[in-house]
C-alpha positions as CSV (number, residue, x, y, z in Angstrom):
1,M,161.2,40.5,131.7
2,E,161.7,37.2,129.9
3,S,158.4,37.3,128.3
4,G,159.6,40.5,126.8
5,D,162.9,39.4,125.8
6,R,160.9,36.5,123.8
7,Y,158.9,39.5,122.1
8,G,161.6,41.2,121.7
9,V,163.5,38.5,119.8
10,A,160.4,37.4,118.0
11,G,159.4,40.8,116.6
12,Y,162.3,42.6,116.2
13,G,165.6,40.5,116.7
14,S,168.8,42.0,118.3
15,G,171.8,43.2,117.1
16,G,175.1,41.9,118.2
17,D,175.8,44.6,120.5
18,G,172.5,44.3,122.8
19,T,171.1,47.3,121.0
20,V,167.2,47.3,120.1
21,P,166.4,48.6,116.3
22,P,163.8,51.0,115.5
23,P,160.4,50.3,115.0
24,P,159.6,49.5,111.2
25,S,157.9,52.3,108.9
26,H,154.7,50.4,108.2
27,A,152.8,48.4,110.3
28,P,152.8,44.8,109.9
29,S,149.8,43.6,107.6
30,V,149.5,40.4,109.8
31,G,149.6,39.4,113.3
32,P,148.6,41.2,116.3
33,P,148.8,45.0,116.4
34,P,151.2,46.8,119.0
35,P,150.3,47.3,122.3
36,G,148.3,50.6,123.0
37,A,146.4,50.0,119.7
38,S,143.2,51.5,120.4
39,L,144.7,54.4,122.0
40,R,146.6,55.4,119.2
41,T,144.0,54.7,116.9
42,A,141.7,57.2,118.6
43,A,144.6,59.8,118.7
44,A,145.1,59.7,115.1
45,A,141.5,59.7,114.2
46,L,140.8,62.5,116.8
47,L,143.7,64.7,115.8
48,N,142.7,64.5,112.0
49,L,139.4,65.1,112.9
50,T,140.4,68.6,113.7
51,G,141.4,69.6,110.1
52,L,145.1,70.4,111.1
53,G,146.5,66.8,110.1
54,L,148.1,66.2,113.5
55,G,147.2,62.6,113.6
56,Y,149.2,62.0,110.2
57,A,152.0,64.7,111.6
58,L,152.1,62.0,115.0
59,L,152.5,59.2,112.5
60,G,155.2,60.8,110.7
61,R,152.7,60.8,107.3
62,W,153.4,64.1,106.1
63,G,152.1,63.9,102.7
64,R,148.7,62.7,104.1
65,A,149.1,65.9,106.5
66,A,149.6,68.4,103.6
67,V,146.2,67.0,102.1
68,C,144.7,68.0,105.3
69,W,146.2,71.4,105.7
70,A,145.4,72.1,102.0
71,A,141.7,71.0,102.7
72,T,141.6,73.1,105.5
73,A,142.9,76.0,103.6
74,V,140.6,75.8,100.8
75,L,137.7,75.7,103.3
76,L,138.7,78.8,104.8
77,W,139.8,80.7,101.6
78,V,136.0,79.8,100.7
79,A,134.5,80.9,103.9
80,L,136.3,83.7,104.8
81,P,135.2,86.7,104.9
82,A,131.6,85.4,106.6
83,D,129.4,85.6,103.8
84,P,125.4,86.1,104.7
85,D,124.7,82.9,102.6
86,G,127.5,80.8,104.6
87,V,129.6,78.3,102.9
88,P,128.3,76.7,99.8
89,A,127.0,73.1,100.5
90,G,129.2,71.2,98.2
91,V,132.7,72.4,99.7
92,L,131.2,71.8,103.4
93,V,130.5,68.4,102.2
94,G,133.5,67.8,100.7
95,Y,135.7,69.2,103.3
96,L,133.9,67.0,106.1
97,L,134.0,64.1,104.1
98,V,137.8,64.8,103.8
99,L,137.8,65.3,107.8
100,V,136.3,61.6,108.0
101,L,138.2,59.9,105.5
102,A,141.7,61.2,107.3
103,A,140.2,60.2,110.7
104,V,139.5,56.9,109.5
105,D,142.9,56.6,107.5
106,G,144.7,57.9,110.4
107,G,143.1,55.7,112.8
108,R,144.1,52.6,110.4
109,I,147.6,53.6,110.2
110,A,148.0,54.2,114.1
111,R,146.4,50.7,114.8
112,R,149.6,48.9,113.5
113,S,152.3,51.9,114.3
114,A,153.7,52.7,117.5
115,V,154.1,56.3,118.3
116,G,157.8,57.1,118.7
117,G,159.5,60.1,120.8
118,A,158.1,61.6,123.5
119,W,154.5,61.2,122.7
120,R,152.2,58.8,124.3
121,P,148.8,57.7,122.9
122,G,147.0,58.5,126.2
123,L,148.3,62.2,125.9
124,A,147.3,62.2,122.2
125,V,143.8,61.4,122.8
126,G,143.3,64.1,125.2
127,L,145.1,66.5,122.8
128,G,142.6,65.3,120.1
129,V,139.6,66.0,122.3
130,V,140.7,69.4,123.5
131,L,141.9,70.3,119.8
132,L,138.2,69.4,118.5
133,A,137.0,72.5,120.6
134,V,139.0,74.8,117.7
135,P,136.8,73.6,114.5
136,A,133.9,73.6,116.7
137,G,134.7,76.9,118.4
138,G,135.4,78.1,114.6
139,A,132.0,76.9,113.3
140,V,130.1,78.9,116.5
141,V,132.4,81.8,115.7
142,Y,131.8,81.3,111.5
143,G,128.0,81.3,112.5
144,S,128.0,84.2,114.4
145,A,129.9,86.3,111.7
146,R,127.5,84.8,109.1
147,D,124.7,86.0,111.4
148,E,125.9,89.6,111.3
149,A,126.8,89.4,107.7
150,R,123.2,88.4,107.3
151,E,122.0,91.0,109.3
152,Q,124.1,94.1,107.4
153,M,122.8,92.6,104.3
154,L,118.8,93.1,105.7
155,L,119.8,96.4,106.8
156,E,121.2,97.5,103.3
157,R,117.9,96.1,102.2
158,L,116.0,98.4,104.4
159,E,118.2,101.6,103.4
160,A,117.5,100.5,99.7
161,G,113.7,100.8,100.6
162,D,114.2,103.8,101.9
163,E,115.7,105.6,99.4
164,W,113.1,104.3,97.3
165,V,110.6,106.0,99.5
166,A,112.8,109.3,99.4
167,T,112.7,109.3,95.7
168,A,109.0,108.5,95.5
169,S,107.9,111.2,98.1
170,G,109.0,114.1,95.6
171,Q,106.6,112.6,92.1
172,P,102.9,112.8,92.4
173,F,101.7,109.4,93.2
174,E,100.9,107.7,89.9
175,A,104.4,108.7,88.7
176,A,106.0,107.1,91.5
177,K,103.6,104.2,92.2
178,S,106.6,101.8,90.8
179,E,109.0,103.0,93.7
180,Y,106.6,102.8,96.2
181,G,106.2,99.0,95.2
182,K,109.8,98.2,95.0
183,A,109.9,99.7,98.8
184,L,106.8,97.9,100.3
185,D,108.3,94.4,98.6
186,V,111.4,95.0,100.8
187,Y,109.6,95.7,103.8
188,R,106.9,93.2,103.5
189,A,109.9,90.3,103.0
190,L,111.8,91.9,105.9
191,G,108.9,91.8,107.9
192,E,107.6,88.5,107.0
193,D,110.7,86.4,105.9
194,H,113.2,87.6,108.7
195,P,110.8,88.5,111.6
196,G,113.7,88.2,114.0
197,S,115.9,90.2,112.4
198,R,117.3,93.7,113.6
199,A,116.1,95.0,110.4
200,A,112.5,93.7,110.6
201,K,112.5,95.4,114.0
202,L,112.8,98.3,112.3
203,V,110.2,97.7,109.9
204,P,106.9,99.4,111.7
205,D,108.6,102.6,111.8
206,R,109.7,102.4,108.1
207,L,106.0,101.6,107.1
208,K,104.6,104.6,109.2
209,A,106.9,106.7,107.2
210,Y,106.2,104.9,104.2
211,Y,102.1,105.9,104.7
212,D,102.8,109.4,105.7
213,A,105.0,110.0,102.4
214,V,102.0,108.2,100.2
215,S,99.4,110.0,102.1
216,A,100.9,113.4,102.2
217,P,98.5,115.1,99.4
218,Y,96.1,114.1,102.4
219,A,98.0,116.0,105.2
220,K,98.1,119.0,102.6
221,K,94.3,119.1,102.6
222,R,94.9,118.5,98.7
223,H,92.0,115.9,98.9
224,C,90.9,115.2,95.2
225,E,95.0,114.3,94.8
226,A,95.0,112.1,98.1
227,V,91.8,109.6,96.8
228,A,94.2,107.4,94.6
229,P,97.1,107.0,97.2
230,L,94.7,106.8,100.0
231,T,92.6,103.9,98.1
232,Y,96.1,102.0,97.1
233,L,97.1,102.2,101.0
234,R,93.6,100.5,102.0
235,T,94.6,97.7,99.5
236,L,97.8,96.9,101.3
237,P,96.4,94.1,103.7
238,D,95.4,92.2,100.8
239,S,99.1,92.0,99.9
240,V,101.1,92.3,103.4
241,D,100.7,90.4,106.7
242,K,98.6,92.4,109.0
243,K,101.0,91.3,111.9
244,V,103.5,93.4,110.1
245,L,101.1,96.3,109.2
246,G,99.6,96.6,112.6
247,E,97.6,99.4,113.4
248,L,98.2,100.9,110.0
249,A,96.1,98.4,108.3
250,A,92.8,100.0,108.7
251,W,94.3,103.8,109.2
252,P,93.3,105.2,105.3
253,D,89.6,104.2,105.7
254,T,88.8,107.2,107.6
255,P,91.6,109.5,105.8
256,L,89.6,108.0,102.5
257,A,86.3,108.9,103.3
258,E,86.9,112.2,104.2
259,S,89.0,112.9,101.1
260,L,86.0,111.4,98.8
261,Y,83.5,113.7,100.6
262,T,85.7,116.9,100.7
263,C,86.7,116.1,96.9
264,G,83.0,115.4,95.6
265,V,81.3,118.6,97.6
266,S,84.4,120.8,96.0
267,R,83.0,119.7,92.7
268,L,79.4,119.5,93.2
269,G,77.5,121.7,90.4
270,G,80.5,123.0,89.0
271,A,81.7,124.6,91.6
272,G,85.4,123.0,92.0
273,S,87.7,124.5,89.2
274,S,87.6,123.4,85.8
275,S,90.8,121.7,85.8
276,S,89.2,119.1,88.4
277,G,86.9,117.4,86.3
278,G,83.7,115.7,87.3
279,D,80.7,117.0,89.0
280,G,81.5,115.2,92.5
281,G,79.1,112.3,91.8
282,A,81.9,109.8,91.5
283,E,83.3,110.6,94.5
284,L,80.3,110.8,96.8
285,G,79.0,107.5,95.3
286,R,81.9,105.9,96.0
287,L,81.7,107.1,99.6
288,L,78.3,106.4,100.0
289,R,78.9,102.5,98.7
290,T,82.2,101.9,100.6
291,F,81.3,103.7,103.9
292,P,77.6,104.1,104.4
293,E,77.8,104.2,108.0
294,S,80.8,106.7,107.9
295,A,80.3,110.3,109.3
296,S,81.3,111.6,106.0
297,A,78.7,109.8,104.3
298,R,76.2,111.3,107.0
299,R,77.1,114.6,105.5
300,V,76.4,114.2,101.8
301,A,72.6,114.7,101.9
302,P,72.9,118.1,104.1
303,A,75.6,119.4,101.9
304,I,73.7,118.7,98.7
305,D,70.7,120.4,99.7
306,E,72.8,123.3,101.2
307,R,74.5,123.8,97.6
308,I,71.1,123.4,96.0
309,K,69.6,126.1,98.3
310,D,72.9,128.6,97.7
311,R,72.4,128.0,93.8
312,I,68.6,128.9,93.9
313,T,69.5,132.4,95.9
314,A,72.4,133.0,93.4
315,L,69.6,133.0,90.6
316,E,68.8,136.4,91.8
317,G,72.0,137.3,91.5
318,A,74.1,138.5,88.4
319,E,75.0,135.2,86.9
320,P,71.9,133.4,87.0
321,C,73.0,131.4,83.7
322,T,75.8,129.7,85.8
323,A,73.9,129.2,88.7
324,T,71.1,127.8,86.5
325,E,73.7,124.8,85.1
326,A,74.7,124.3,88.9
327,L,71.3,123.2,89.5
328,R,71.1,120.9,86.6
329,G,74.2,119.4,87.5
330,L,73.3,119.3,91.4
331,G,70.1,117.6,90.4
332,A,71.8,115.1,87.9
333,T,74.6,114.1,90.7
334,A,71.9,113.7,93.4
335,S,69.6,111.4,91.3
336,R,72.4,109.2,90.6
337,L,73.8,108.7,94.2
338,P,73.1,105.6,95.9
339,D,70.9,107.2,98.6
340,D,67.4,107.8,99.0
341,S,67.8,110.9,101.3
342,V,69.9,112.4,98.7
343,K,67.7,111.0,95.8
344,K,64.9,112.9,96.7
345,L,66.8,116.6,96.6
346,R,66.6,116.2,92.8
347,A,63.2,117.6,93.0
348,D,64.5,120.7,94.7
349,A,67.0,121.2,92.2
350,D,64.4,120.8,89.2
351,E,62.1,123.2,90.8
352,G,65.0,125.5,91.2
353,V,66.1,125.1,87.3
354,V,62.5,126.2,86.2
355,D,63.2,129.4,87.6
356,G,67.0,129.3,86.5
357,V,65.8,129.2,82.8
358,Y,63.4,132.0,83.1
359,A,66.1,134.5,84.8
360,C,68.8,133.3,82.4
361,G,66.8,134.3,79.3
362,V,65.7,137.7,81.3
363,D,69.6,138.4,82.0
364,Q,70.7,137.5,78.6
365,F,68.3,139.8,76.8
366,E,69.2,142.4,79.3
367,D,73.0,142.0,78.3
368,G,72.2,142.2,74.7
369,K,72.9,138.3,74.2
370,F,69.5,138.6,71.9
371,G,70.1,135.5,70.0
372,A,70.9,133.1,73.1
373,A,67.7,135.4,75.2
374,R,65.6,134.0,71.9
375,T,66.9,130.3,72.2
376,T,66.6,130.0,76.1
377,L,63.1,131.4,76.7
378,T,61.6,129.6,73.5
379,D,63.0,126.6,75.1
380,F,61.5,127.7,78.6
381,A,58.4,128.2,76.7
382,R,58.2,125.1,75.1
383,T,59.1,123.0,78.3
384,Y,57.2,124.4,80.7
385,K,54.1,125.0,79.2
386,S,52.1,125.1,82.6
387,D,54.1,128.0,84.1
388,G,52.6,131.2,84.4
389,R,55.3,133.0,83.1
390,V,54.9,131.3,79.6
391,R,53.5,134.2,77.6
392,Q,56.0,136.7,78.8
393,A,59.0,134.4,78.0
394,R,57.5,134.4,74.4
395,N,57.2,138.1,74.2
396,I,61.0,138.5,75.4
397,A,61.9,135.6,72.5
398,I,60.3,138.0,70.3
399,A,61.3,141.5,71.2
400,A,65.0,139.4,71.2
401,E,64.6,138.2,67.8
402,I,63.8,141.5,66.6
403,A,66.5,143.2,68.7
404,D,69.1,141.0,67.1
405,D,68.5,142.7,63.8
406,R,67.2,146.0,65.5
407,P,69.2,146.6,68.7
408,A,66.7,149.4,69.5
409,A,64.0,147.1,70.3
410,G,66.2,145.5,73.1
411,K,66.4,148.6,75.0
412,R,64.0,147.2,77.7
413,L,62.1,144.3,78.6
414,P,58.7,144.0,76.7
415,P,56.0,145.0,79.6
416,S,54.6,142.0,81.5
417,K,51.1,143.3,81.4
418,R,49.1,144.8,78.7
419,P,48.5,148.7,79.0
420,G,45.2,150.0,79.2
421,G,43.5,153.0,77.3
422,A,42.9,153.5,73.2
423,R,44.3,151.5,70.7
424,M,44.9,152.2,67.5
425,E,44.7,150.0,64.5
426,L,47.6,149.0,62.5
427,V,46.7,147.3,58.9
428,I,49.7,145.5,57.5
429,S,48.9,144.3,53.7
430,N,51.6,141.8,52.0
431,D,52.3,142.5,48.2
432,A,54.8,139.8,48.4
433,P,54.7,136.5,46.4
434,N,55.6,134.8,49.5
435,T,54.3,134.4,53.1
436,V,55.6,137.0,55.9
437,E,55.6,136.5,59.4
438,V,55.4,140.2,61.3
439,L,57.0,140.3,64.4
440,Y,56.4,143.5,66.7
441,T,57.3,144.7,70.1
442,G,56.5,147.9,71.9
443,P,53.9,148.4,74.8
444,V,52.5,145.4,73.5
445,T,54.3,142.3,71.7
446,G,53.4,139.4,69.2
447,T,53.6,138.1,65.6
448,V,51.1,137.9,62.8
449,T,51.4,135.9,59.5
450,L,50.3,137.1,56.2
451,R,49.9,134.6,53.5
452,A,51.3,135.0,49.9
453,C,50.1,137.3,47.7
454,A,48.6,135.4,44.8
455,G,49.7,137.0,41.4
456,C,52.0,139.5,43.5
457,E,55.5,139.8,42.0
458,R,58.9,141.3,42.9
459,Y,59.6,145.1,42.3
460,S,62.5,147.2,41.1
461,A,64.2,149.3,44.0
462,S,62.4,152.5,42.3
463,E,59.2,150.6,41.8
464,G,58.7,149.5,45.3
465,P,57.6,152.4,47.2
466,R,55.3,153.7,44.2
467,R,53.6,150.4,43.3
468,A,53.5,148.3,46.2
469,C,50.0,147.4,47.5
470,K,48.4,149.8,44.9
471,A,47.2,147.5,42.5
472,G,43.4,148.0,41.9
473,G,41.0,145.3,42.2
474,R,43.6,143.0,44.1
475,N,42.8,141.5,47.5
476,Y,46.0,141.8,49.4
477,P,46.3,139.1,52.5
478,K,46.2,141.7,55.6
479,A,46.3,141.5,59.2
480,R,44.9,144.3,61.6
481,L,46.7,145.1,65.1
482,Q,45.1,147.0,68.0
483,L,48.1,148.8,69.2
484,P,48.2,151.1,72.5
485,A,50.2,154.4,71.7
486,G,54.0,153.9,72.2
487,E,57.2,153.1,70.0
488,Y,57.3,149.9,68.3
489,H,59.7,147.9,66.4
490,F,58.9,145.5,63.5
491,L,61.0,142.3,62.0
492,Y,59.1,141.3,58.8
493,K,60.6,137.7,58.0
494,H,60.2,136.8,54.3
495,G,61.0,133.7,52.5
496,T,58.5,131.4,53.6
497,G,57.3,129.9,50.5
498,A,59.5,131.6,48.1
499,A,61.5,130.3,45.4
500,A,64.7,131.8,46.5
501,R,66.4,133.4,49.3
502,V,64.4,136.6,50.5
503,D,66.1,139.3,53.3
504,S,64.1,140.1,56.2
505,Y,63.7,143.4,57.2
506,S,63.2,145.8,60.3
507,S,61.7,148.8,60.9
508,G,60.3,151.0,63.7
509,T,57.9,153.7,64.3
510,R,56.0,155.3,67.0
511,V,52.2,154.9,67.4
512,Q,49.8,158.2,68.2
513,P,46.4,158.5,69.8
514,G,43.6,159.1,67.3
515,Y,45.3,157.7,64.2
516,T,44.7,154.8,62.0
517,Y,48.0,153.1,60.4
518,T,48.7,151.1,57.2
519,S,52.0,149.0,56.2
520,C,52.6,147.5,53.2
521,T,55.2,144.8,52.7
522,Y,56.8,143.6,49.3
523,V,60.1,142.3,47.7
524,I,62.6,144.1,45.7
525,E,64.5,142.3,43.4
526,R,68.7,142.4,43.6
527,S,70.5,143.8,40.9
528,P,72.1,142.1,38.1
529,F,75.3,142.3,39.7
530,D,73.7,140.8,43.0
531,L,74.2,144.2,44.9
532,D,72.1,145.2,47.5
533,L,70.3,148.1,46.5
534,P,69.6,150.5,49.6
535,L,66.0,150.8,50.9
536,L,64.7,154.5,51.3
537,P,63.0,155.4,54.6
538,D,59.6,154.9,54.5
539,P,57.2,157.6,54.8
540,I,55.1,157.9,58.4
541,Q,51.7,159.4,57.8
542,P,48.5,158.7,59.8
543,V,45.8,157.3,57.9
544,V,47.3,157.5,54.6
545,S,50.3,155.0,55.2
546,P,52.5,155.6,58.5
547,W,55.1,153.3,57.0
548,G,55.9,150.9,54.7
549,A,58.0,147.8,54.7
550,G,60.0,146.3,52.0
551,S,62.5,143.3,51.6
552,S,65.3,142.7,48.7
553,R,65.9,139.7,47.0
């Protein structure tokens, strides 16, 4: 107690009444610190680290405590409610700096100050340690709340992706491609950037629904329409981690191969609708190049072969021209495909085209399409010169040209065989200043050409029948035909070598056994008013002149 009395006297002094005065408000700046300084320093520092300013409150420094309270309030205002991104780094660093400064400052002040009242430094240290659990626990709770906020944000992103898929599924693929792309970006980011999140665990199911939506045309058997979306799905492994896609990464191969096959075959030889476009070669070629070992690729050659045989059979039906064009398309398609077993089918198609062109020309003639029949069969005779039907094709073309001007000539096809029996002579003379080609059809069909008559003139309408081919001493160009009996139709084609246009002229007659016949072709001038003058019927008389022929100019 003696030393204590000395300490009291030296440090504080004593009053006259023997009482001890209160401690000073500030720690002395010199001399040794009061007893228990270490515990006071630790207690103040720990209590200030709680962010509650209790160290300052213990020391009675209420202004400094208010600063701590304000800093904590600012932190809570910024941090709550919990945000997926957490507290901004600047705010958090600033707050921690305030706590550290408060702890250092509080410890400095407490080292030189005695704690009054009922507080004891040891108890204050314990309280500080306990209260440190408050910010630590708060940080844990806040972290959990922030994680939940992040999960909710990711789930909202997932829902947004689902909405894009729902919107896109009601539109054609090309129009909806951008929406599908947005949804895919969401699923990819969730699966690759947030693999442990609840949203990422839902991505596989969403991707399955995504693939179902994009490939809907395939599920509905609209294979041509399905090619583009299935091709798109097949490219996704290039941009999305295969671990995210799982089994879906390889799924489009088989449906795409099937769609390419079905679409291509539906268009072969023009079999598809006119709106589908193409001849199937693009789809089948892509199938053979992309999936050469697939089951669908192995079906290409048999499918084309079957289609060629069907079109060949159809040549005997009601639409041989259509079947012929289909065969042309099939042959062209087969020759372009990258498979030798398919290329060789071109020969079968080409062989069918030969028969098809002839059948088409005959059908056109029988349907009264004489101009088309003439063109088709003339091309046939010119293209397939070694074919045994060339002569008959030329005969039908001649009859078609006559029938185009004189429909009666197209009532029946020219006979394919020359008739036997007696032949009657027909002598055709040309009294025209231009060459004349004479086409005839009946029991026999053919053409003859008469050269221009030197010195011959055009006649008036009244002079023609009276003066044609009757000038004495003139050597008219002639052609002699030996014709079986029957009904004949003629077409006199004027104009070759003429100075101006000359009309052609057709006529017909019946050749009877036991007679010879003559015919004279000449040209009639047009009226000064460019009016076509009528031609009088030609007299048909055996020996003298069974018929005449004229044209107008």
